[in-house]
C-alpha positions in Angstrom: 0.0 0.0 0.0 1.6 3.3 -1.1 1.5 6.5 1.0 -1.5 8.1 -0.9 -3.6 4.9 -0.6 -2.7 4.6 3.1 -3.7 8.3 3.7 -7.1 7.7 2.0 -7.6 4.5 4.0 -7.0 6.2 7.3 -9.2 9.1 6.3 -12.0 6.7 5.3 -11.8 4.8 8.6 -11.8 8.1 10.6 -14.8 9.4 8.8 -16.7 6.1 9.0 -16.3 5.7 12.8 -17.0 9.4 13.4 -20.3 9.4 11.5 -21.3 5.7 11.3 -19.8 4.0 14.3 -20.2 0.3 14.8 -22.0 0.7 18.1 -25.4 2.2 19.2 -25.8 5.9 18.8 -28.3 8.3 20.2 -28.9 11.8 18.7 -30.1 14.4 21.3 -31.7 17.6 20.0 -31.4 19.3 23.4 -28.3 21.5 23.3 -25.3 20.6 25.4 -24.3 23.8 27.2 -20.5 23.8 27.3 -18.3 25.2 30.0 -16.9 27.7 27.5 -20.3 29.3 27.0 -20.9 27.7 23.6 -23.6 25.2 22.9 -23.4 21.9 20.9 -26.5 20.7 19.1 -27.5 18.2 17.8 -25.4 16.0 20.1 -24.6 12.4 19.0 -23.4 10.0 21.6 -22.0 6.6 20.7 -22.0 4.0 23.4 -21.8 0.3 24.3 -23.7 -1.7 26.9 -23.0 -5.1 28.5 -25.2 -7.2 30.8 -28.8 -6.5 31.6 -30.5 -3.6 33.4 -32.6 -4.9 36.3 -36.2 -4.0 36.8 -35.4 -1.4 39.4 -32.7 0.1 37.2 -30.4 0.0 40.2 -27.5 -2.1 38.8 -26.0 0.3 36.2 -22.3 1.0 36.2 -20.9 3.8 34.0 -17.4 3.1 32.9 -15.5 6.2 31.8 -12.7 5.8 29.3 -9.2 7.3 29.3 -7.6 9.6 26.8 -7.1 7.2 23.9 -9.9 4.8 24.9 -13.4 4.6 23.6 -16.8 2.9 24.2 -15.5 -0.5 23.2 -14.7 -1.7 26.7 -15.2 -5.4 26.5 -16.0 -6.3 22.9 -13.7 -6.7 19.9 -12.7 -3.2 18.7 -14.2 -2.6 15.2 -11.1 -0.9 13.9 -8.2 -2.9 15.4 -9.9 -6.2 15.9 -8.4 -6.4 19.3 -10.1 -7.1 22.7 -11.7 -4.2 24.4 -9.4 -2.0 26.4 -10.8 -3.2 29.8 -11.7 -6.8 29.0 -9.6 -7.8 32.0 -11.9 -5.9 34.3 -15.4 -6.1 32.6 -17.2 -9.2 31.6 -19.0 -12.3 32.9 -17.3 -13.3 36.2 -14.9 -10.4 36.0 -14.5 -7.8 38.8 -17.1 -5.7 37.1 -19.4 -8.6 36.5 -21.7 -8.3 33.6 -23.7 -11.3 34.9 -24.6 -8.9 37.8 -24.3 -5.4 36.5 -25.4 -3.4 33.5 -22.3 -1.7 32.2 -22.4 1.4 30.0 -19.5 3.2 28.3 -19.8 6.1 25.9 -17.3 7.7 23.7 -16.5 11.2 25.1 -17.6 14.4 23.5 -14.6 15.5 21.4 -13.7 11.8 20.7 -13.6 10.1 17.3 -15.6 6.9 17.6 -19.1 8.2 16.9 -19.8 10.8 19.6 -19.7 14.4 18.3 -16.1 15.4 17.8 -13.9 17.3 15.3 -14.1 14.4 12.8 -17.9 14.4 12.9 -19.9 16.0 10.1 -21.0 19.5 11.0 -24.7 19.6 9.9 -24.3 23.3 9.2 -21.6 22.8 6.6 -21.7 19.2 5.6 -18.0 18.9 6.3 -16.1 17.7 9.4 -16.1 20.1 12.3 -12.4 20.3 12.5 -11.4 23.2 14.6 -14.9 24.7 14.3 -15.9 22.4 17.2 -15.9 24.4 20.4 -13.4 23.3 23.0 -14.8 20.8 25.5 -13.9 20.0 29.1 -14.2 17.1 31.5 -17.3 18.7 32.8 -18.8 18.8 29.3 -18.0 15.1 28.8 -19.8 14.3 32.1 -22.8 16.4 31.2 -23.1 14.6 27.9 -22.9 11.3 29.7 -25.7 12.5 32.1 -27.8 13.2 29.0 -27.2 9.7 27.8 -28.1 8.2 31.2 -31.3 10.3 31.1 -32.1 8.9 27.7 -31.6 5.3 29.0 -34.1 6.1 31.8 -31.6 5.6 34.6 -32.0 7.9 37.6 -29.1 6.7 39.8 -25.9 5.0 38.8 -24.8 2.2 41.1 -21.2 3.1 40.3 -19.1 5.3 38.1 -15.6 3.8 37.5 -12.6 4.7 35.4 -8.9 5.3 35.3 -6.7 8.3 34.3 -8.9 10.7 32.3 -11.7 8.3 33.1 -10.9 8.8 36.8 -11.2 12.6 36.3 -14.7 12.0 34.9 -15.5 9.8 37.9 -14.5 12.7 40.3 -16.5 15.2 38.2 -19.6 12.9 38.2 -19.4 12.6 42.0 -19.0 16.4 42.4 -21.5 17.6 39.8 -24.2 14.9 40.1 -23.7 13.5 43.7 -27.3 12.4 44.0 -27.0 10.2 40.9 -23.8 8.3 42.0 -24.2 5.7 44.7 -20.5 4.7 44.5 -17.4 5.9 42.7 -14.2 4.2 41.8 -11.5 6.7 40.5 -8.3 4.9 39.6 -4.8 6.3 38.8 -6.1 9.9 38.6 -6.1 13.3 40.3 -8.3 16.3 40.8 -6.2 18.4 38.4 -3.4 18.0 35.8 0.1 18.8 37.0 2.4 21.2 35.1 4.4 18.2 34.0 1.4 16.5 32.5 0.3 19.7 30.7 3.9 20.0 29.4 3.8 16.5 27.9 0.5 17.2 26.3 1.8 20.4 24.8 4.7 18.5 23.2 2.2 16.1 21.6 0.0 18.9 20.3 2.9 20.8 18.9 4.1 17.6 17.1 0.6 17.3 15.5 0.2 20.9 14.5 3.8 21.1 13.1 3.1 18.3 10.7 2.5 19.9 7.3 -0.4 17.4 6.7 -2.3 18.8 9.6 -3.5 21.6 7.2 -4.6 23.9 10.0 -7.0 21.1 11.2 -8.6 20.6 7.7 -6.8 17.5 6.8 -9.9 15.3 6.5 -11.4 17.7 4.0 -8.2 18.0 2.0 -7.5 14.2 2.0 -4.4 14.3 4.2 -3.5 12.8 7.6 -0.9 14.2 10.0 0.4 10.7 10.5 4.0 11.6 11.6 2.9 14.2 14.1 0.2 12.1 15.7 2.6 9.1 15.9 5.2 11.2 17.7 2.6 12.5 20.0 1.6 9.0 20.9 5.2 7.9 21.4 5.9 10.7 23.8 2.7 10.1 25.8 3.2 6.3 25.9 6.5 6.8 27.7 4.6 8.4 30.5 2.3 5.4 30.8 5.1 3.1 31.8 7.7 3.1 34.6 11.5 3.0 34.3 11.7 -0.4 36.0 9.0 -1.8 33.6 10.9 -0.4 30.6 14.2 -1.8 31.9 12.7 -5.3 32.6 10.9 -5.5 29.3 13.5 -3.9 27.0 16.7 -2.8 28.7 19.2 -1.9 26.1 18.4 -5.0 24.0 18.9 -4.6 20.2 16.0 -5.1 17.8 16.6 -8.0 15.3 20.3 -7.4 15.0 23.5 -8.4 16.6 25.3 -5.1 16.5 24.7 -1.4 16.4 24.2 0.1 12.9 25.8 3.4 13.7 22.8 5.1 12.1 19.3 6.3 13.1 17.3 3.2 12.4 15.6 1.5 15.4 18.6 -0.2 16.9 17.0 -0.7 20.3 13.9 -2.7 21.1 12.4 0.2 23.0 12.7 2.4 19.8 11.0 -0.2 17.7 8.3 -0.6 20.3 7.5 3.1 20.4 7.5 3.4 16.6 5.0 0.5 16.5 2.8 2.3 19.1 2.9 5.5 17.1 2.1 3.8 13.8 -0.8 1.7 15.1 -2.3 4.6 17.0 -2.7 6.6 13.8 -4.9 3.9 12.3 -7.6 4.3 15.0 -7.4 7.8 16.4 -8.2 11.3 15.0 -5.4 13.9 15.3 -7.8 16.8 16.1 -9.5 14.7 18.7 -6.1 14.2 20.4 -5.8 18.0 20.5 -9.3 18.4 22.0 -9.2 15.6 24.6 -5.7 16.5 25.9 -6.8 20.1 26.3 -9.8 18.9 28.3 -7.5 17.1 30.7 -5.3 20.1 31.0 -8.2 22.4 32.0 -9.5 20.0 34.6 -9.2 21.4 38.1 -12.0 20.4 40.5 -10.7 22.5 43.4 -10.6 25.7 41.4 -14.2 25.1 40.2 -15.4 24.6 43.8 -13.2 27.0 45.7 -11.5 24.0 47.4 -11.4 20.3 46.8 -13.3 19.5 50.0 -16.1 21.9 48.9 -16.4 19.9 45.7 -17.6 16.9 47.7 -19.3 18.6 50.7 -22.4 16.8 51.8 -21.9 13.9 49.4 -23.4 10.5 50.2 -21.4 8.7 47.5 -19.2 5.8 48.6 -15.6 6.2 47.2 -12.8 3.8 46.7 -9.6 5.7 45.4 -6.9 3.6 43.9 -3.3 4.5 43.0 -0.1 2.6 42.0 3.3 3.0 43.5 5.1 3.3 40.1 2.7 5.7 38.5 4.7 8.9 37.9 2.0 10.4 35.5 -0.6 10.4 38.3 1.5 9.7 41.5 -0.1 8.5 44.7 0.2 12.0 46.3 -2.6 13.2 44.0 -4.8 10.4 45.1 -4.0 11.2 48.7 -5.1 14.8 48.1 -8.5 13.5 46.9 -8.8 11.2 49.9 -7.9 14.0 52.3 -10.6 16.2 50.7 -13.2 13.5 50.9 -12.3 13.0 54.6 -12.7 16.7 55.2 -16.1 16.5 53.5 -17.0 13.6 55.9 -17.4 11.3 52.9 -17.4 7.5 53.0 -14.0 6.7 51.4 -11.4 3.9 51.3 -8.0 4.2 49.7 -5.7 1.5 48.2 -2.2 2.0 47.0 -1.1 -1.0 45.0 2.5 -1.9 44.8 3.5 -2.6 41.2 6.2 -1.8 38.7 3.8 -1.5 35.8 3.4 2.3 35.9 0.3 4.3 35.0 -0.9 1.6 32.6 -1.3 -0.8 35.6 -5.1 0.0 35.6 -5.4 -1.6 32.2 -3.3 -4.7 32.9 -3.5 -8.0 34.8 -3.0 -6.7 38.4 -4.7 -9.1 40.9 -4.7 -6.6 43.7 -6.7 -4.2 41.5 -9.2 -6.9 40.6 -9.6 -7.9 44.2 -10.0 -4.3 45.3 -12.7 -3.6 42.6 -14.6 -6.7 43.3 -14.5 -6.2 47.1 -15.6 -2.6 46.8 -18.5 -3.4 44.5 -19.6 -6.3 46.6 -19.7 -4.2 49.7 -21.6 -1.4 47.9 -24.1 -3.8 46.5 -24.7 -5.3 49.9 -25.3 -1.8 51.4 -27.7 -1.0 48.6 -29.5 -4.3 48.9 -28.6 -5.2 45.3 -29.0 -8.9 44.6 -27.8 -10.9 41.6 -29.9 -10.8 38.5 
């Protein structure tokens, strides 16, 4: 496949999933009032569900996805053909047991898998929104999810769960819609982005916008794709998802398919080859403008600033919380989780906190970590018992 054919293929895939996703879609005519002051209408939300909603509609769990995730939590991904990003956690007999719970996950506003985002067709122009889409925030993502939950006829969610950016959404749900969240499971997250995290995101955004094929955000209309810029953005971000011990154990300084150094700039080392693969594969499933929008939403997130203090954000809440962090996560270190826990304690909330020892880094919430599985199952079992929720 030559470069031009590849560009057209990637563009076609991006447009297809943005406008015709292979998952249920609801179109809501009620405008979404954005935090910026703009409105978005009509609003399309693409989502997936797993399990069955009980007669009382009391067993619904909303799973919130991370930056590069989507609604395909536990099914085969329609673009990559790979298992859903949280198949280790969600499914029959899994910690989030779909034999017991009705699990919902929607693609976030600003995403690229069917929910209104920059790759979606703007009904006013008939072309992709591109940069004409207003900027969105974590709060906007949550408000859109609340509209979906309303559409599904669910008044109260049994639990809202997610890691990383998904964890930000969990915290925003608990602060903004406390009466609708019985329990909350924020994992590997914080109440705001650090300067370091904003810096890494800016490197990624600059890589994308510096690519000549970005075309000022109009690449879909002009038949181009900023492949190189988006791949570099993914490579830089992926480093932050891992830990130095994990990198050393998995790759070290091992050479890639060769016995000696080439004394050139090919991928001599396994870690170089791995990052290049991560970048190349990411381009096939993610929209570059969506990357700009969603990273910006994470950067703007600051729950304490919105409420005056972090404790104020949760004051009077009746939601039960379980906050989880990982010892080797330097993207969202444990100190950020402790700040959330301290604020919840100050607000007299029902909160438990688990720091899991692992060398897997930030990505630990996506991997086979028995302690995380046990924590999740134990928390949900206890919450279900408190609520009187029995098996289906």
